[in-house]
C-alpha positions as CSV (number, residue, x, y, z in Angstrom):
1,M,85.5,-74.3,49.7
2,R,82.7,-71.8,48.9
3,R,84.1,-69.2,51.3
4,L,87.5,-69.6,49.7
5,L,86.1,-69.1,46.3
6,E,84.2,-66.0,47.5
7,T,87.4,-64.6,48.9
8,V,89.3,-65.2,45.7
9,I,86.6,-63.7,43.6
10,R,86.4,-60.6,45.8
11,W,90.2,-60.1,45.8
12,L,90.4,-60.7,42.1
13,A,87.6,-58.3,41.2
14,E,88.9,-55.5,43.3
15,A,92.5,-56.1,42.0
16,L,91.2,-55.8,38.4
17,V,89.4,-52.6,39.2
18,R,92.6,-51.2,40.7
19,L,94.4,-52.2,37.5
20,Y,91.7,-50.9,35.2
21,Y,91.6,-47.5,37.0
22,P,95.1,-47.0,38.5
23,H,94.7,-43.3,39.0
24,R,92.0,-42.8,41.7
25,S,91.4,-39.6,43.6
26,I,89.0,-38.8,46.4
27,E,87.7,-35.3,47.3
28,G,86.3,-35.1,50.8
29,A,87.8,-38.3,52.0
30,E,87.6,-37.0,55.6
31,R,83.8,-37.4,55.5
32,I,84.0,-41.2,55.2
33,A,83.7,-42.8,58.6
34,R,85.9,-45.9,58.9
35,E,83.4,-47.7,61.0
36,G,79.7,-47.6,61.9
37,P,76.6,-47.8,59.8
38,V,76.4,-45.7,56.6
39,V,74.3,-45.7,53.5
40,F,76.4,-44.6,50.5
41,V,74.2,-43.1,47.7
42,A,75.9,-42.6,44.4
43,N,75.3,-41.9,40.7
44,H,75.5,-44.9,38.4
45,P,77.4,-44.2,35.2
46,N,79.5,-47.4,34.8
47,G,77.6,-50.7,35.4
48,L,79.1,-53.2,37.9
49,L,82.3,-51.2,38.2
50,D,80.6,-48.5,40.2
51,P,79.9,-50.6,43.3
52,L,83.4,-52.1,43.1
53,L,85.0,-48.7,43.0
54,V,82.9,-47.5,45.9
55,R,84.3,-50.4,47.9
56,V,87.9,-49.9,46.8
57,M,87.9,-46.1,47.2
58,T,86.0,-45.7,50.4
59,G,87.9,-48.5,52.2
60,R,84.5,-49.9,53.4
61,Q,83.4,-53.4,52.5
62,A,80.0,-52.0,51.4
63,R,77.3,-54.4,50.4
64,F,75.0,-53.4,47.5
65,L,71.6,-54.1,46.1
66,A,71.7,-56.0,42.8
67,K,68.8,-56.9,40.5
68,S,67.6,-60.5,41.2
69,T,68.4,-61.7,37.7
70,L,72.1,-61.6,38.6
71,F,71.4,-64.3,41.1
72,G,69.7,-66.5,38.6
73,N,72.5,-69.0,37.9
74,P,75.2,-70.6,40.2
75,A,78.0,-68.5,38.8
76,G,76.1,-65.2,39.2
77,R,75.0,-66.1,42.7
78,L,78.5,-67.0,43.7
79,A,79.8,-63.7,42.3
80,M,77.0,-61.7,44.0
81,D,77.4,-63.5,47.3
82,S,81.2,-62.8,47.3
83,F,80.3,-59.2,48.0
84,G,77.4,-59.8,50.3
85,S,75.1,-58.4,47.6
86,I,71.4,-58.3,48.4
87,P,68.8,-59.1,45.6
88,I,66.2,-56.6,44.6
89,Y,63.1,-57.8,42.7
90,R,61.5,-55.7,40.0
91,A,57.8,-56.1,39.1
92,K,58.4,-57.6,35.7
93,E,60.7,-60.3,37.2
94,S,58.4,-61.7,39.8
95,A,54.8,-60.7,39.2
96,G,52.8,-60.6,42.4
97,K,55.7,-61.8,44.6
98,N,58.2,-59.0,44.4
99,A,56.8,-56.9,47.3
100,A,57.2,-59.7,49.8
101,R,60.7,-60.6,48.5
102,N,61.8,-57.0,48.5
103,E,60.7,-56.7,52.1
104,E,63.0,-59.6,52.9
105,S,65.8,-57.8,51.2
106,F,65.1,-54.6,53.1
107,A,65.2,-56.6,56.3
108,R,68.7,-57.9,55.4
109,C,69.7,-54.3,54.8
110,R,68.4,-53.2,58.2
111,A,70.3,-56.1,59.8
112,A,73.5,-55.2,58.0
113,L,73.3,-51.6,59.2
114,A,72.4,-52.7,62.7
115,D,75.7,-54.6,62.7
116,G,77.6,-51.4,61.7
117,E,78.1,-52.3,58.1
118,A,78.0,-50.1,55.0
119,L,75.5,-50.2,52.1
120,A,76.2,-48.8,48.7
121,L,73.0,-47.9,46.9
122,F,72.4,-46.3,43.5
123,P,69.0,-44.6,43.9
124,E,68.5,-43.9,40.1
125,G,67.9,-47.7,39.9
126,V,69.7,-48.1,36.6
127,S,73.1,-47.6,35.1
128,H,73.2,-45.0,32.3
129,S,75.4,-42.5,30.4
130,D,72.9,-39.6,30.4
131,P,74.3,-36.1,31.0
132,Q,71.9,-35.7,33.9
133,M,70.8,-37.9,36.7
134,R,67.5,-39.7,36.4
135,P,64.7,-39.4,38.9
136,L,65.5,-41.2,42.2
137,K,63.7,-44.2,43.6
138,T,62.6,-44.0,47.2
139,G,64.3,-47.2,48.3
140,A,67.4,-45.6,49.7
141,A,65.4,-43.2,51.9
142,R,63.1,-46.0,53.0
143,I,66.0,-48.3,54.0
144,A,67.8,-45.5,55.9
145,L,64.7,-44.3,57.8
146,S,63.5,-47.8,58.6
147,S,67.0,-48.8,59.9
148,A,67.8,-45.7,62.0
149,E,66.4,-46.9,65.3
150,G,68.4,-50.1,65.2
151,A,71.5,-48.5,63.8
152,P,72.6,-45.6,66.1
153,G,74.6,-42.9,64.3
154,L,73.4,-44.0,60.8
155,Q,74.0,-41.4,58.1
156,V,73.5,-41.2,54.4
157,L,76.6,-40.1,52.5
158,P,76.3,-38.9,48.9
159,L,79.1,-39.9,46.5
160,G,79.7,-38.5,43.0
161,L,81.6,-40.8,40.6
162,F,83.4,-39.0,37.8
163,Y,85.3,-41.0,35.1
164,E,87.7,-39.1,32.9
165,R,87.0,-41.7,30.1
166,K,85.2,-44.6,31.7
167,V,85.7,-47.2,28.9
168,L,89.4,-46.4,28.5
169,F,91.6,-48.9,30.2
170,R,94.1,-47.3,32.6
171,S,92.2,-44.0,32.8
172,R,91.4,-41.8,35.9
173,V,88.5,-41.8,38.2
174,L,87.4,-39.4,40.9
175,L,85.1,-39.9,43.9
176,V,83.6,-36.8,45.3
177,V,82.2,-37.2,48.8
178,G,79.3,-34.8,49.8
179,E,77.9,-33.7,53.1
180,P,76.6,-36.5,55.3
181,R,73.0,-36.6,56.3
182,P,72.3,-37.9,59.8
183,I,69.1,-39.9,59.9
184,A,68.2,-39.9,63.7
185,P,66.8,-36.3,63.6
186,L,64.2,-37.4,61.0
187,L,62.7,-40.2,63.1
188,P,60.0,-38.2,64.9
189,A,58.7,-37.0,61.5
190,Y,59.0,-40.5,60.1
191,R,56.8,-41.9,62.9
192,S,54.1,-39.3,62.3
193,D,54.1,-39.3,58.5
194,E,56.2,-42.1,56.9
195,R,55.5,-41.3,53.3
196,A,56.1,-37.6,53.5
197,T,59.4,-38.1,55.3
198,V,60.6,-40.7,52.8
199,D,59.8,-38.2,50.0
200,A,61.5,-35.4,51.8
201,L,64.7,-37.5,52.4
202,T,64.7,-38.6,48.8
203,D,64.5,-34.9,47.7
204,D,67.4,-34.2,50.1
205,I,69.5,-37.0,48.7
206,R,68.8,-35.6,45.2
207,A,70.0,-32.2,46.3
208,R,73.1,-33.5,47.9
209,L,74.0,-35.6,44.8
210,D,73.4,-32.6,42.6
211,E,76.3,-30.9,44.5
212,V,78.8,-33.7,43.7
213,V,77.7,-35.0,40.3
214,L,78.6,-33.1,37.1
215,Q,75.4,-32.6,35.0
216,A,74.4,-30.5,32.0
217,E,71.6,-30.2,29.4
218,S,73.5,-32.4,26.9
219,R,76.6,-34.6,26.7
220,E,78.1,-32.1,24.2
221,L,77.7,-29.2,26.7
222,L,79.1,-31.3,29.6
223,T,82.1,-32.4,27.5
224,G,82.7,-29.0,26.2
225,I,82.7,-27.2,29.5
226,A,85.0,-29.9,31.0
227,R,87.4,-29.3,28.1
228,V,87.3,-25.5,28.6
229,A,87.8,-26.0,32.4
230,A,91.0,-27.9,31.6
231,W,92.2,-25.4,29.1
232,S,91.5,-22.3,31.3
233,A,92.9,-23.7,34.6
234,E,96.0,-22.4,36.2
235,A,99.4,-23.8,35.2
236,G,100.0,-27.3,36.6
237,E,96.3,-27.9,37.6
238,D,96.0,-31.2,35.8
239,D,94.8,-33.1,38.9
240,L,91.4,-34.6,38.3
241,T,90.1,-33.2,41.6
242,V,90.9,-29.6,40.6
243,Q,89.5,-30.1,37.1
244,H,86.3,-31.5,38.5
245,R,85.9,-28.6,40.9
246,R,86.5,-26.1,38.1
247,T,84.1,-27.8,35.8
248,R,81.5,-27.7,38.5
249,E,82.1,-23.9,38.9
250,L,81.8,-23.3,35.2
251,L,78.6,-25.4,35.0
252,A,77.1,-23.3,37.8
253,A,78.2,-20.1,36.1
254,Y,77.0,-21.1,32.7
255,A,73.3,-20.8,33.4
256,R,73.8,-17.3,35.0
257,V,75.9,-15.9,32.2
258,Q,73.7,-17.6,29.6
259,A,70.7,-15.8,31.0
260,R,72.4,-12.4,31.2
261,D,74.5,-12.4,28.0
262,P,73.8,-15.3,25.7
263,A,75.8,-13.7,22.9
264,R,78.9,-13.6,25.1
265,V,78.5,-17.3,26.0
266,E,78.2,-18.2,22.3
267,A,81.3,-16.2,21.5
268,I,83.3,-18.1,24.1
269,A,81.8,-21.4,22.9
270,S,82.7,-20.6,19.3
271,A,86.3,-19.7,20.3
272,A,86.5,-23.0,22.2
273,R,85.2,-25.0,19.3
274,G,87.6,-23.3,16.9
275,Y,90.5,-24.0,19.2
276,A,89.5,-27.6,19.6
277,R,89.4,-28.0,15.8
278,T,92.8,-26.5,15.5
279,L,94.3,-28.8,18.1
280,Q,92.7,-31.8,16.4
281,R,94.0,-30.8,13.0
282,L,97.5,-30.3,14.3
283,G,97.5,-33.5,16.4
284,V,97.9,-31.7,19.7
285,K,96.2,-33.6,22.5
286,D,97.3,-31.5,25.4
287,P,97.9,-27.8,24.7
288,W,99.4,-27.3,28.2
289,A,102.3,-29.5,27.2
290,L,103.4,-26.7,24.8
291,E,103.8,-24.3,27.7
292,V,105.3,-26.3,30.6
293,E,109.0,-26.3,31.3
294,M,111.3,-28.4,29.1
295,V,112.0,-32.0,30.2
296,S,115.3,-32.2,32.1
297,A,118.1,-34.4,30.8
298,R,117.9,-36.4,34.0
299,A,114.2,-37.2,33.5
300,A,114.8,-38.1,29.9
301,V,117.6,-40.5,30.8
302,T,115.5,-42.1,33.6
303,T,112.6,-42.7,31.3
304,L,114.8,-44.2,28.6
305,L,116.4,-46.6,31.2
306,K,112.9,-47.7,32.3
307,L,112.0,-48.4,28.7
308,L,115.2,-50.4,28.1
309,L,114.8,-52.5,31.3
310,C,111.1,-53.1,30.6
311,A,111.5,-54.0,26.9
312,P,112.6,-57.7,27.2
313,F,109.7,-58.5,29.5
314,A,107.3,-56.5,27.4
315,V,108.2,-58.5,24.3
316,I,107.5,-61.7,26.2
317,G,104.2,-60.3,27.5
318,A,103.2,-59.2,24.0
319,V,103.9,-62.7,22.6
320,M,102.0,-64.4,25.4
321,G,99.0,-62.1,25.7
322,W,98.6,-59.6,22.9
323,I,96.0,-61.6,20.9
324,P,93.6,-62.3,23.9
325,Y,94.1,-58.7,25.1
326,R,93.1,-57.2,21.8
327,L,90.4,-59.9,21.3
328,A,88.7,-58.8,24.6
329,G,88.2,-55.3,23.3
330,Q,86.7,-56.5,20.0
331,V,84.4,-59.0,21.7
332,A,83.2,-56.4,24.3
333,G,82.4,-54.0,21.4
334,R,80.3,-56.6,19.8
335,V,78.6,-57.7,23.0
336,T,77.3,-54.3,23.9
337,R,77.2,-50.8,22.5
338,E,76.0,-49.3,25.8
339,E,78.7,-47.1,27.2
340,D,77.6,-47.6,30.8
341,V,78.3,-51.4,30.7
342,L,81.1,-51.5,28.1
343,G,83.8,-51.0,30.8
344,T,82.4,-53.9,32.8
345,V,82.3,-56.2,29.8
346,K,85.8,-55.2,28.7
347,M,87.2,-55.9,32.2
348,I,85.5,-59.3,32.5
349,A,86.4,-60.3,28.9
350,G,90.0,-59.2,29.3
351,A,90.5,-61.1,32.5
352,L,88.8,-64.2,31.2
353,F,90.6,-64.3,27.8
354,L,94.1,-63.7,29.4
355,F,93.5,-66.3,32.1
356,V,92.6,-68.9,29.4
357,A,95.5,-67.9,27.2
358,W,98.1,-68.1,30.1
359,S,96.6,-71.3,31.3
360,A,96.8,-72.9,27.9
361,E,100.4,-71.7,27.5
362,A,101.2,-73.1,31.0
363,I,99.7,-76.5,30.1
364,A,101.5,-76.6,26.8
365,A,104.8,-75.9,28.6
366,G,104.0,-78.6,31.1
367,V,103.4,-81.1,28.3
368,H,106.5,-80.1,26.4
369,W,109.0,-79.6,29.2
370,G,107.5,-81.2,32.2
371,A,104.8,-80.4,34.7
372,V,107.2,-78.4,36.9
373,W,107.2,-75.7,34.3
374,S,103.5,-75.0,34.3
375,V,103.3,-72.7,37.3
376,P,106.4,-70.6,36.3
377,V,105.1,-70.2,32.8
378,F,101.7,-69.0,34.1
379,L,103.4,-66.5,36.5
380,L,105.6,-65.4,33.6
381,G,102.5,-64.6,31.6
382,V,101.0,-62.5,34.4
383,G,104.3,-60.6,35.2
384,S,105.3,-60.0,31.6
385,G,101.8,-59.0,30.7
386,Y,102.0,-56.2,33.3
387,A,105.4,-55.3,32.0
388,S,104.1,-55.1,28.5
389,L,101.2,-52.8,29.7
390,R,103.6,-50.5,31.5
391,F,106.0,-50.4,28.5
392,G,103.2,-49.4,26.3
393,E,102.2,-46.6,28.6
394,L,105.8,-45.4,29.0
395,A,106.4,-45.5,25.3
396,G,103.2,-43.6,24.6
397,E,104.1,-40.9,27.2
398,T,107.7,-40.7,25.7
399,A,106.4,-40.3,22.2
400,E,104.0,-37.6,23.3
401,A,106.9,-35.7,25.0
402,V,109.1,-36.0,21.9
403,R,106.3,-34.6,19.7
404,H,105.9,-31.6,22.1
405,L,109.6,-31.1,22.2
406,A,109.7,-31.1,18.4
407,W,106.9,-28.6,18.3
408,R,108.8,-26.2,20.6
409,L,112.1,-26.6,18.8
410,F,111.0,-26.6,15.1
411,R,107.6,-25.0,15.1
412,R,108.0,-22.3,17.7
413,D,105.7,-19.7,16.1
414,T,102.8,-22.2,15.8
415,A,103.3,-23.4,19.4
416,R,103.4,-19.7,20.6
417,R,100.2,-18.9,18.7
418,L,98.5,-22.0,20.2
419,A,99.6,-20.9,23.7
420,G,98.3,-17.4,23.0
421,R,94.9,-18.7,21.9
422,R,94.7,-20.8,25.1
423,R,95.5,-17.9,27.3
424,A,93.0,-15.7,25.5
425,L,90.3,-18.3,26.0
426,A,91.2,-18.6,29.7
427,D,91.0,-14.8,30.1
428,A,87.6,-14.7,28.3
429,V,86.3,-17.4,30.6
430,A,87.7,-15.7,33.7
431,S,86.2,-12.3,32.7
432,A,82.8,-13.8,32.1
433,L,82.8,-15.6,35.4
434,R,83.7,-12.4,37.3
435,E,80.9,-10.4,35.6
436,G,78.4,-13.3,36.0
437,A,79.0,-13.9,39.7
């Protein structure tokens, strides 16, 4: 029974992550070995969703270290055991005993790697929303080095998680895979000087993560450069992988140009801020939509038919699940204000509230119409809930397209000026990059 519960929990959690982030991209997927021992090391911006996404996106059933307090009750232990999680003990949680307990945990890590499994580690040691990575703990390096002899071919693989808007339901996420680091060549140095080799590998992991994780001096700078990267890209480059790569290039160039010509950087930044204010004032979310080709009649009719077919089921889904769906967001906002765990709380609360609501509706149907109706009503809640979700997305996209069409038909001069300002900003960025190279 416990194994069955673990299987259900594992399937449900990964299914919810796929639903929460339906648009998932991977850069460097060819570097992910489908089998054999590997230690994934990643940044940690989004609580418990990070390890789940690593599992889903890499295709490896990676085990991960989790703080021991998550194992402190039967429900938490069941959830952690479902993913083969290994507890890690902090000094404040088990005074005087944590070293011995952690050695047991490290032994389990070594055994897993010896069996050809994958581990997912977050060497910062804590989830956060800072614009820069925090100092790394040495645990990942120690585990990798101490496991290498018993796990031939072991490598450390850096992963950069990038969320377009991590607390937004149905948003995009990108996984950037860095260059793998084989561990076997480090073993002679590890045998002669364990601590120095651990420190050196930790520094190497940091350097490799720096290459795949977007970082800046402040969140405002990071957000601003990402926005400029999107505005100054080539036509049609709205793929998150392309935007991430361009943002990385702009961040690397920013320091060089800032050192050489700070006035020029400030002029570009001022132009970008002014453009952003104009877009906000006019209600334009995506300036590129004012420049792309007009929507074809066929595409418009297809979208309309989808809306019409989806509408009846969407109404049922809204009736059966709108209140718990909205309530989940409100409760999550009251439970935590920390952005790095808000997504996790929203996903758990949403799944729990909807399950309770659909179950209650199924029981009520069974009481009123007979027990045979309970299961169909529950399944109707699930199916119509998804239909309602897709209807809302299609309706939003359609409304946005209509707004852009209206701009181009009835406010042509304003749309033309906005497009001109975007192109001027793109040219200024491109020129600064060429001269700053």
